[in-house]
TORDOZA-156860 format. One record per residue (C-alpha): residue in one letter; x, y, z. Coordinates in steps of 0.05 Angstrom, whole numbers, padded with zeros to 5 digits, always signed. Layout:
N
AXYZ
...
END
This chain:
470
M+01539+01144+02367
H+01485+01114+02411
D+01426+01149+02442
G+01442+01113+02507
P+01396+01096+02565
G+01391+01166+02592
P+01442+01161+02650
A+01442+01208+02709
K+01475+01274+02692
A+01542+01293+02723
W+01509+01360+02741
G+01439+01334+02756
G+01436+01338+02832
V+01398+01404+02835
F+01346+01385+02782
S+01278+01357+02801
V+01260+01332+02730
P+01300+01295+02678
T+01327+01329+02616
D+01279+01328+02557
R+01306+01282+02502
R+01297+01339+02453
M+01342+01382+02495
E+01393+01326+02499
A+01394+01320+02423
F+01398+01396+02415
S+01454+01407+02464
E+01499+01346+02453
S+01568+01357+02423
V+01600+01288+02428
S+01581+01275+02355
Y+01637+01323+02336
D+01678+01338+02398
C+01696+01264+02401
R+01755+01287+02359
L+01783+01316+02423
A+01788+01247+02455
E+01863+01241+02451
D+01872+01310+02480
D+01819+01299+02534
I+01855+01237+02557
A+01923+01271+02557
G+01895+01329+02597
S+01860+01284+02647
T+01922+01241+02655
A+01965+01302+02672
H+01910+01329+02718
A+01905+01263+02757
Q+01980+01259+02765
M+01981+01330+02791
L+01925+01316+02841
A+01966+01258+02868
A+02030+01299+02870
C+01993+01351+02911
G+01964+01299+02959
I+01892+01311+02938
I+01882+01240+02914
S+01925+01179+02929
A+01980+01153+02885
A+01941+01088+02877
E+01879+01126+02854
A+01920+01165+02804
E+01952+01101+02777
S+01883+01070+02769
I+01856+01131+02734
V+01916+01137+02687
A+01915+01063+02668
T+01841+01063+02655
L+01845+01127+02614
A+01898+01094+02571
E+01853+01034+02562
I+01795+01079+02542
G+01841+01116+02494
R+01858+01050+02459
E+01785+01032+02453
I+01769+01099+02422
A+01826+01093+02373
E+01802+01024+02353
G+01729+01046+02346
R+01705+01003+02405
F+01684+01057+02454
P+01609+01064+02469
F+01597+01138+02457
S+01529+01163+02480
T+01496+01229+02461
A+01458+01226+02527
R+01525+01239+02560
E+01530+01304+02522
D+01604+01311+02505
I+01671+01277+02500
H+01689+01295+02572
L+01628+01264+02605
N+01630+01203+02560
I+01701+01187+02582
E+01689+01205+02654
A+01626+01163+02658
V+01660+01100+02631
L+01720+01113+02675
T+01675+01116+02737
E+01637+01053+02716
R+01703+01016+02714
I+01740+01042+02775
G+01686+01071+02820
D+01700+01129+02866
A+01770+01139+02841
G+01739+01159+02774
R+01692+01207+02810
K+01753+01243+02839
L+01784+01260+02771
H+01742+01322+02762
T+01769+01353+02827
A+01791+01425+02819
R+01770+01431+02746
S+01707+01446+02706
R+01687+01427+02637
N+01700+01501+02621
D+01775+01497+02632
Q+01777+01424+02611
V+01750+01437+02541
A+01793+01499+02534
T+01854+01456+02549
D+01832+01401+02501
L+01820+01450+02445
R+01888+01482+02455
L+01922+01414+02452
F+01883+01397+02389
C+01900+01463+02356
R+01973+01456+02375
R+01977+01389+02340
A+01940+01416+02280
I+01987+01475+02274
D+02046+01428+02272
R+02013+01387+02217
L+01994+01448+02176
D+02065+01475+02182
A+02092+01409+02156
G+02043+01412+02098
L+02062+01482+02079
T+02135+01463+02083
E+02125+01406+02034
L+02089+01454+01988
Q+02148+01502+01991
R+02193+01444+01973
S+02150+01428+01912
F+02153+01500+01888
L+02228+01502+01901
D+02240+01438+01861
L+02199+01466+01802
A+02237+01532+01806
E+02303+01494+01804
R+02281+01456+01742
E+02258+01520+01707
R+02312+01567+01733
D+02333+01593+01664
L+02263+01602+01634
V+02240+01673+01621
I+02165+01684+01625
P+02119+01745+01621
A+02096+01773+01688
Y+02030+01810+01692
T+01997+01869+01727
H+01923+01881+01716
L+01927+01814+01678
R+01965+01850+01623
R+02036+01834+01602
A+02083+01877+01644
Q+02156+01855+01649
P+02196+01792+01637
V+02218+01751+01697
L+02251+01684+01708
A+02199+01630+01721
A+02239+01611+01782
H+02230+01681+01810
Q+02155+01677+01804
L+02153+01607+01834
L+02195+01628+01893
G+02146+01684+01906
W+02097+01631+01928
C+02149+01604+01976
E+02151+01673+02008
K+02075+01676+02016
F+02072+01607+02047
D+02129+01625+02092
R+02090+01683+02120
D+02033+01634+02131
R+02080+01590+02170
E+02104+01649+02211
R+02033+01667+02229
L+02019+01595+02250
A+02082+01594+02292
D+02063+01660+02324
C+01993+01636+02337
R+02022+01573+02369
K+02054+01616+02423
R+01986+01639+02446
V+01955+01570+02437
N+02008+01540+02482
R+01984+01570+02548
L+01949+01526+02599
P+01879+01544+02624
L+01868+01480+02665
G+01860+01493+02739
S+01819+01556+02727
A+01758+01512+02739
A+01692+01545+02721
L+01717+01616+02727
A+01745+01631+02796
G+01799+01579+02805
S+01801+01528+02862
S+01809+01531+02937
L+01847+01465+02935
P+01923+01466+02935
I+01934+01448+02862
D+01997+01459+02822
R+01979+01485+02753
Q+02052+01489+02731
H+02057+01414+02743
V+02004+01403+02691
A+02033+01454+02643
T+02101+01420+02645
A+02070+01351+02635
L+02030+01374+02574
G+02085+01415+02544
F+02053+01483+02553
D+02099+01543+02554
S+02062+01579+02610
V+02000+01580+02654
M+01945+01630+02640
A+01944+01685+02692
N+01870+01701+02700
S+01820+01646+02713
L+01761+01685+02685
D+01797+01697+02620
A+01829+01628+02616
A+01764+01588+02617
S+01730+01629+02564
D+01785+01655+02518
R+01777+01634+02446
D+01823+01686+02415
F+01870+01630+02396
V+01815+01596+02356
C+01800+01659+02317
E+01874+01673+02307
L+01885+01603+02280
A+01823+01609+02236
F+01851+01674+02208
A+01920+01644+02194
I+01886+01585+02159
A+01839+01631+02120
L+01897+01674+02095
A+01936+01612+02075
G+01873+01589+02039
V+01869+01656+02003
H+01942+01648+01981
L+01926+01579+01955
S+01865+01607+01919
Q+01908+01660+01886
W+01957+01607+01864
A+01901+01563+01838
E+01870+01621+01799
E+01937+01638+01766
W+01951+01566+01747
I+01880+01557+01720
L+01894+01616+01674
Y+01965+01595+01657
S+01943+01524+01639
S+01886+01547+01593
E+01892+01544+01518
E+01893+01619+01515
F+01957+01623+01557
G+01985+01554+01548
F+02042+01565+01597
L+02032+01504+01641
L+02019+01430+01630
L+01982+01403+01690
P+01988+01330+01711
E+01927+01295+01682
N+01918+01251+01743
F+01897+01314+01781
C+01848+01336+01727
T+01779+01311+01708
G+01737+01308+01645
S+01669+01328+01621
S+01609+01282+01617
I+01587+01312+01551
M+01650+01343+01518
P+01700+01288+01504
Q+01759+01335+01493
K+01758+01368+01561
I+01814+01362+01612
N+01791+01407+01668
P+01834+01435+01725
D+01784+01412+01779
A+01836+01404+01834
L+01856+01477+01825
E+01783+01500+01820
L+01765+01463+01884
S+01826+01492+01919
R+01802+01561+01898
G+01731+01546+01920
K+01748+01517+01988
S+01780+01582+02009
A+01709+01610+02015
R+01695+01560+02071
L+01757+01582+02108
V+01737+01655+02104
G+01666+01637+02125
N+01690+01597+02185
L+01731+01656+02209
Q+01672+01702+02203
A+01628+01652+02241
L+01677+01649+02299
L+01683+01725+02304
V+01608+01734+02303
L+01601+01678+02355
L+01645+01716+02404
K+01624+01787+02393
G+01564+01788+02440
L+01589+01745+02497
P+01598+01771+02568
T+01655+01751+02614
A+01669+01678+02629
Y+01642+01615+02597
N+01577+01614+02558
R+01548+01553+02523
D+01553+01590+02457
L+01627+01570+02458
Q+01606+01499+02443
E+01597+01525+02372
D+01670+01542+02363
K+01692+01471+02347
E+01659+01454+02281
P+01685+01516+02245
I+01757+01507+02268
F+01755+01432+02256
D+01729+01445+02186
S+01782+01499+02173
I+01838+01452+02195
D+01810+01394+02154
T+01799+01436+02092
L+01869+01467+02092
E+01900+01399+02103
A+01860+01371+02044
V+01881+01428+01998
L+01954+01420+02017
G+01949+01345+02006
I+01929+01358+01933
A+01973+01419+01921
V+02039+01386+01937
P+02036+01330+01884
L+02001+01376+01834
V+02058+01425+01836
A+02109+01369+01833
G+02076+01341+01770
T+02068+01407+01732
R+02113+01427+01674
F+02122+01492+01637
N+02106+01493+01563
R+02173+01522+01542
D+02160+01522+01468
R+02094+01561+01476
I+02125+01611+01525
T+02187+01623+01483
A+02147+01631+01419
G+02106+01688+01449
I+02156+01721+01496
N+02166+01781+01450
R+02093+01799+01451
G+02070+01857+01495
H+02134+01900+01494
L+02158+01870+01560
D+02225+01905+01552
A+02195+01976+01553
T+02214+01988+01626
S+02284+01962+01613
L+02292+02012+01556
M+02266+02068+01600
E+02316+02052+01654
A+02373+02049+01603
L+02355+02120+01582
I+02353+02141+01655
A+02424+02113+01662
E+02444+02160+01606
G+02419+02220+01646
V+02348+02226+01619
P+02298+02245+01673
Q+02250+02188+01691
R+02187+02224+01668
T+02219+02244+01603
A+02246+02173+01591
H+02177+02145+01607
E+02143+02190+01556
T+02196+02176+01503
V+02190+02101+01509
G+02115+02106+01511
K+02117+02140+01442
L+02164+02086+01416
V+02117+02032+01441
R+02059+02066+01404
T+02100+02066+01341
A+02116+01993+01349
M+02043+01976+01365
D+02019+02013+01303
R+02068+01974+01260
G+02056+01908+01296
V+02129+01898+01314
S+02172+01894+01376
L+02214+01951+01404
S+02277+01918+01379
D+02249+01919+01309
L+02248+01995+01308
S+02305+02027+01269
D+02361+02068+01300
E+02333+02129+01263
E+02264+02119+01295
C+02294+02112+01363
T+02343+02171+01359
S+02289+02215+01332
A+02251+02201+01397
S+02312+02215+01441
S+02383+02237+01426
A+02404+02195+01486
F+02387+02132+01448
T+02455+02099+01435
P+02478+02029+01416
A+02488+02017+01491
V+02416+02036+01504
R+02393+01987+01450
E+02427+01932+01490
A+02369+01938+01539
L+02320+01911+01488
G+02295+01839+01489
P+02263+01801+01546
D+02325+01760+01562
R+02368+01823+01565
A+02316+01859+01607
V+02320+01803+01658
A+02396+01801+01656
R+02402+01876+01668
M+02366+01874+01735
Q+02410+01889+01795
S+02368+01905+01857
Y+02364+01858+01916
G+02303+01813+01911
S+02295+01825+01836
T+02289+01775+01780
A+02363+01783+01763
P+02394+01715+01749
A+02445+01725+01805
Q+02390+01745+01854
V+02347+01686+01835
A+02406+01640+01843
H+02416+01669+01912
Q+02342+01658+01928
L+02346+01586+01905
T+02406+01573+01949
R+02374+01608+02009
W+02310+01567+02002
K+02347+01501+01994
E+02388+01515+02056
K+02328+01539+02096
L+02284+01479+02079
A+02342+01430+02087
D+02356+01458+02157
E+02283+01452+02176
G+02280+01381+02150
A+02342+01363+02191
S+02314+01395+02254
S+02246+01362+02247
G+02279+01295+02233
END
C-alpha cells in the first residue's frame, strides 16, 4: 500500500478543506478490502454492460470500461496495481485508475449506484465464493472420516457419557457421527447461500435511482438468484454476514469438539488413537514429547470464530436504517472467520486420513467399565421384566462385579438368578461388548447392519456430490 499523493476525493465537491491525513489513515479500508478486488471488478463489469444495454452509456464506453477493468484485474492479481490508502477503499482505487486511463467513460461507471450498494454486492459475491470453498473443504473432511470408518468398520470401542465409559459401539459408528455434524454445517452454509445470493446493486445510496436501469440484467450476469426488493434494506443489510459467521462458528465448534475428543483419545491414558507424527510437534525441554498441536490449535481457533460472530452482532445492534460507516467494520471479522475455518479444514483432512486406531490397546481394555450393562438390562426387559426393575437388578449385579473386580460375564449363574428369576441362558447371551453391539436393532444405532447401511449411504452421497461438482 502507498500513502499516495492525496488525490481529489470522489465525493469532495462540497468540501472547502482537504481531508486531514490522520482522518485518511483512520478511515481507509483498502488495506483489507482489497480482497474484494475480483468481486468489485465483476460487479462493475456487469453494471457497465447493463448501463449500455439500457442506453445510459454507449456500447463503446462500456467496451472500454470492461476491457480496462479486466486489465486492472490482471494487474491486481499479479501484484502490480498501485493501491493508495488516500483513495480510501478498493472501489475508489479501481475507479480512480480506470478514470486516469480512459477519461470520462470511467467517470460514468458509477452512474446509478453508490458505494453503499456496491460494497454490499462485492461482499455477497465474496461470501458466495467462500461458501463454495468451505463446502468443498467440509466435504473432503467427511470423505476422510468415511475412509477411516471403512478401515475400522469391525472395531468395537467404548463410547462415553460424562467422560465415563457408557456402552460399546463400532468405531465406524462414532466416526460417521462426525460426518453427520459436518453435513449439518454444510446444510447451514447452503441455506445461508440462498440469502447471500440476492442482488443489492442498483439500490444506490438508499432510495434507488431515477435512471431507467435494469437490475435483473445485472443479477443474471452475476449469477444472483433474485434482486433485493427494498433499496433501504438492500444497501445496509448484513444479516447474511452474521448468518455466515454463525455457520462458520458452529462448524468451528464441531471441529473443536472433534479435536478435544481426539486429544483425549490419543493420550497415554486412553491410548485409542495413533496420530500422524507429521501433524504433531515436540517440546523444547522434554525430549519424549509428541504433542497434538494441530488438534489443540484447531480447538483454540474456534474461539476466534465465536468472537467474530459476537463482534458482528454487536456492530449491528445499534444501527439505524440504511448505510452507516460502522458497516466498514464487518469485513475483517468475516474475512478472518473464513480464513480460519479454511485453515483448520486444511489441517483436519490429512490429519484424519493419517490417523490409526490402536486396536491392541482398545481390545485389551474393552471389558472394563461394564459396557454391556444396558444390553443385559434390555435382555431382561425382553423377558418381560419392567424397565425400572431390570435397571435396578442390573445395577446390583454391577455393584457385585465392581466389588469383586470382575466383569458381568464373570458372575456365576447363581449370582445372576438370585438377582432375578428372569435371568436365563438366553439373557446371558447379552453379555460382552461384541454381543451388546450385535444385539442392537434400532434405526441409526451401532448395529453392524445399521452401520453398514450408513457406510453405503455416505459412500453414495459423497460419490454423487463428487460427480456433480466434477
